[in-house]
MARVO-367206 format. One record per atom (N, C-alpha, C, CB): x, y, z. Coordinates in steps of 0.05 Angstrom, whole numbers, padded with zeros to 5 digits, always signed. Glycine has a CB too. Layout:
BEGIN
XYZ;...
***
This chain:
BEGIN
-00032+00077+00286;-00039+00082+00256;-00044+00054+00241;-00014+00098+00240;-00062+00054+00223;-00065+00027+00208;-00060+00031+00176;-00096+00015+00213;-00048+00016+00167;-00044+00015+00139;-00058-00006+00121;-00018+00014+00136;-00066-00002+00096;-00073-00022+00080;-00049-00025+00060;-00101-00016+00067;-00038-00049+00060;-00014-00060+00045;-00022-00073+00020;+00002-00081+00062;-00015-00066-00002;-00025-00079-00027;+00000-00089-00041;-00042-00059-00046;+00004-00117-00040;+00027-00129-00053;+00020-00135-00081;+00037-00154-00039;+00032-00125-00100;+00022-00129-00127;+00039-00149-00142;+00021-00104-00141;+00034-00170-00153;+00047-00189-00163;+00054-00183-00195;+00032-00212-00157;+00070-00196-00206;+00077-00192-00234;+00051-00189-00251;+00094-00217-00244;+00049-00167-00265;+00024-00164-00280;+00023-00186-00305;+00023-00132-00290;+00001-00192-00308;-00003-00209-00334;+00000-00190-00358;-00033-00223-00335;-00009-00167-00360;-00004-00149-00381;+00005-00122-00372;-00027-00146-00396;+00032-00119-00371;+00046-00094-00365;+00031-00068-00372;+00071-00095-00378;+00027-00067-00399;+00013-00043-00409;-00013-00035-00397;+00009-00046-00437;-00029-00053-00394;-00055-00052-00382;-00052-00040-00351;-00068-00084-00383;-00032-00053-00338;-00025-00046-00311;-00015-00014-00309;-00002-00068-00301;+00003-00011-00324;+00015+00019-00327;-00006+00040-00336;+00038+00019-00348;-00024+00033-00353;-00041+00048-00365;-00068+00053-00343;-00048+00034-00392;-00070+00037-00324;-00090+00036-00310;-00082+00043-00281;-00101+00012-00313;-00057+00044-00276;-00047+00053-00247;-00055+00080-00240;-00018+00051-00245;-00054+00101-00261;-00063+00129-00252;-00092+00134-00245;-00057+00148-00272;-00109+00115-00256;-00135+00113-00251;-00142+00106-00223;-00146+00096-00267;-00125+00082-00218;-00131+00071-00190;-00120+00093-00169;-00115+00042-00186;-00098+00104-00173;-00091+00123-00154;-00109+00145-00151;-00066+00132-00158;-00121+00155-00172;-00139+00178-00171;-00163+00167-00152;-00150+00187-00201;-00174+00147-00151;-00194+00138-00133;-00180+00132-00106;-00211+00114-00144;-00159+00120-00105;-00149+00110-00078;-00143+00135-00062;-00122+00092-00080;-00133+00155-00078;-00125+00180-00061;-00149+00199-00051;-00105+00197-00077;-00172+00190-00060;-00197+00204-00050;-00212+00190-00029;-00216+00208-00072;-00201+00166-00020;-00214+00151+00001;-00213+00167+00027;-00202+00124+00005;-00239+00168+00039;-00242+00185+00061;-00224+00177+00086;-00271+00186+00069;-00209+00195+00094;-00192+00187+00123;-00164+00182+00114;-00203+00158+00141;-00157+00180+00088;-00130+00177+00079;-00110+00194+00090;-00129+00179+00052;-00091+00191+00103;-00070+00207+00115;-00045+00212+00097;-00061+00195+00140;-00037+00190+00086;-00016+00190+00066;-00014+00163+00053;+00010+00196+00079;+00005+00160+00032;+00008+00136+00016;+00038+00135+00008;-00011+00136-00009;+00046+00111+00003;+00075+00109-00007;+00072+00083-00030;+00098+00102+00023;+00091+00086-00049;+00091+00064-00068;+00122+00054-00070;+00078+00073-00098;+00126+00030-00068;+00155+00019-00074;+00152+00002-00097;+00168+00002-00050;+00170+00004-00114;+00175-00017-00134;+00194-00036-00125;+00185-00006-00159;+00194-00060-00127;+00214-00081-00116;+00234-00083-00136;+00202-00110-00110;+00260-00078-00127;+00281-00076-00146;+00299-00104-00148;+00300-00051-00138;+00296-00116-00121;+00316-00140-00117;+00299-00155-00096;+00349-00132-00106;+00302-00183-00098;+00295-00199-00077;+00321-00212-00068;+00273-00218-00085;+00326-00204-00036;+00348-00216-00027;+00346-00243-00018;+00357-00201-00008;+00324-00251-00007;+00322-00279+00000;+00291-00284+00002;+00338-00284+00028;+00284-00311-00003;+00259-00319-00008;+00250-00317-00033;+00245-00307+00007;+00223-00326-00033;+00210-00326-00064;+00184-00309-00059;+00201-00360-00079;+00180-00291-00082;+00159-00274-00083;+00150-00269-00112;+00165-00249-00069;+00129-00262-00117;+00121-00251-00147;+00115-00222-00143;+00092-00267-00160;+00118-00210-00119;+00112-00183-00115;+00128-00164-00128;+00113-00178-00090;+00121-00148-00143;+00136-00127-00160;+00134-00098-00152;+00126-00128-00188;+00110-00094-00136;+00103-00066-00125;+00088-00069-00097;+00083-00050-00145;+00098-00051-00079;+00081-00051-00053;+00070-00023-00054;+00099-00058-00025;+00043-00019-00050;+00029+00004-00046;+00017+00005-00017;+00007+00007-00067;+00025+00028-00004;+00011+00030+00026;-00007+00053+00030;+00032+00031+00049;-00026+00052+00042;-00048+00072+00045;-00052+00073+00074;-00076+00066+00030;-00046+00095+00087;-00045+00100+00118;-00070+00114+00129;-00019+00118+00127;-00080+00107+00149;-00106+00116+00162;-00101+00116+00193;-00130+00096+00155;-00117+00131+00204;-00112+00139+00235;-00121+00112+00250;-00133+00169+00247;-00139+00095+00243;-00149+00073+00258;-00159+00052+00239;-00173+00083+00277;-00166+00026+00249;-00177+00005+00230;-00207+00013+00226;-00174-00027+00244;-00217+00025+00242;-00248+00033+00238;-00246+00052+00214;-00263+00048+00265;-00230+00073+00215;-00223+00095+00189;-00220+00079+00165;-00195+00114+00192;-00204+00058+00168;-00190+00045+00141;-00213+00029+00133;-00159+00025+00145;-00231+00015+00150;-00253-00002+00142;-00274+00015+00125;-00266-00014+00169;-00281+00040+00136;-00300+00056+00125;-00290+00064+00098;-00306+00079+00144;-00263+00073+00096;-00255+00081+00070;-00255+00059+00048;-00228+00092+00073;-00250+00036+00056;-00253+00013+00036;-00284+00010+00030;-00242-00014+00048;-00300+00012+00045;-00331+00011+00042;-00343+00033+00028;-00345+00010+00068;-00327+00056+00026;-00333+00081+00012;-00338+00077-00021;-00308+00102+00018;-00354+00093-00033;-00354+00092-00062;-00329+00092-00077;-00368+00112-00070;-00311+00109-00068;-00281+00113-00079;-00269+00088-00074;-00264+00137-00064;-00270+00080-00049;-00253+00056-00041;-00261+00031-00056;-00256+00051-00011;-00287+00027-00062;-00297+00004-00079;-00290+00010-00106;-00328-00001-00077;-00290+00029-00117;-00282+00039-00143;-00253+00029-00145;-00286+00072-00147;-00240+00041-00129;-00206+00034-00126;-00201+00006-00132;-00191+00039-00096;-00215-00008-00110;-00214-00040-00111;-00220-00050-00136;-00233-00052-00091;-00242-00042-00152;-00251-00053-00176;-00228-00048-00199;-00280-00039-00185;-00216-00025-00197;-00198-00017-00215;-00172-00034-00212;-00194+00012-00211;-00163-00039-00187;-00142-00055-00182;-00143-00082-00188;-00136-00054-00158;-00168-00094-00183;-00170-00122-00195;-00171-00122-00224;-00195-00136-00184;-00182-00103-00238;-00176-00104-00268;-00150-00100-00279;-00190-00085-00280;-00138-00084-00268;-00110-00078-00279;-00088-00098-00271;-00101-00050-00271;-00092-00113-00251;-00077-00134-00241;-00086-00165-00248;-00077-00129-00211;-00108-00165-00257;-00120-00192-00265;-00125-00206-00234;-00098-00211-00286;-00130-00191-00212;-00133-00202-00190;-00105-00211-00177;-00151-00224-00196;-00083-00206-00187;-00058-00216-00178;-00047-00197-00158;-00038-00219-00201;-00056-00196-00134;-00050-00180-00111;-00057-00188-00086;-00061-00157-00113;-00044-00181-00066;-00055-00190-00038;-00059-00163-00020;-00031-00212-00022;-00080-00165-00006;-00086-00142+00014;-00082-00149+00042;-00116-00132+00011;-00066-00130+00060;-00061-00134+00082;-00068-00111+00098;-00038-00142+00084;-00077-00117+00126;-00082-00094+00145;-00058-00097+00163;-00112-00095+00162;-00047-00074+00169;-00023-00073+00185;-00024-00051+00204;+00001-00073+00169;-00019-00058+00233;-00014-00039+00253;+00013-00026+00249;-00017-00052+00279;+00013+00001+00246;+00039+00011+00235;+00048+00030+00258;+00036+00028+00205;+00075+00027+00265;+00089+00044+00281;+00114+00056+00270;+00095+00032+00304;+00121+00080+00276;+00146+00092+00265;+00164+00102+00288;+00138+00116+00247;+00187+00105+00286;+00203+00120+00305;+00218+00141+00292;+00222+00102+00319;+00225+00161+00308;+00239+00184+00294;+00270+00179+00294;+00231+00211+00309;+00281+00195+00279;+00312+00193+00278;+00324+00203+00302;+00325+00208+00254;+00311+00223+00319;+00321+00228+00346;+00322+00206+00366;+00306+00249+00356;+00299+00192+00362;+00299+00169+00386;+00318+00146+00374;+00265+00155+00393;+00322+00142+00349;+00344+00121+00340;+00371+00130+00351;+00345+00119+00307;+00379+00153+00347;+00404+00164+00358;+00407+00167+00386;+00410+00189+00348;+00385+00170+00401;+00387+00170+00431;+00392+00139+00436;+00358+00182+00446;+00375+00120+00426;+00380+00093+00432;+00406+00086+00429;+00365+00078+00417;+00420+00091+00404;+00446+00084+00397;+00466+00094+00419;+00453+00095+00370;+00466+00121+00427;+00480+00132+00445;+00478+00118+00473;+00472+00158+00446;+00453+00111+00480;+00449+00097+00510;+00465+00069+00507;+00414+00090+00518;+00466+00050+00486;+00474+00028+00483;+00506+00029+00481;+00459+00018+00461;+00518+00052+00477;+00550+00053+00471;+00566+00056+00501;+00559+00082+00449;
***
């Protein structure tokens, strides 16, 4: 699975960002091939320095599907809105995503004991 990770830095204009976020989501959620998404607001920075206040992740089956989604009309429009509401204060990352199930984690713990 591939995901597009959006690291959003401290907005220049909080109200502009909050007002525009639903419009961004409306377009992002229409991107072809989108399987799921998640949003995390950073509450504490435990170590290191960052200006990241929000992490938004969009999940796709493959990098090819993700790239097509970004080139789609809705993907381009979502990108334009994101640039506008953040004053281009964000980073985009492509990430190869893997998850494990709780069953596998329990099984692994049991084997190591």
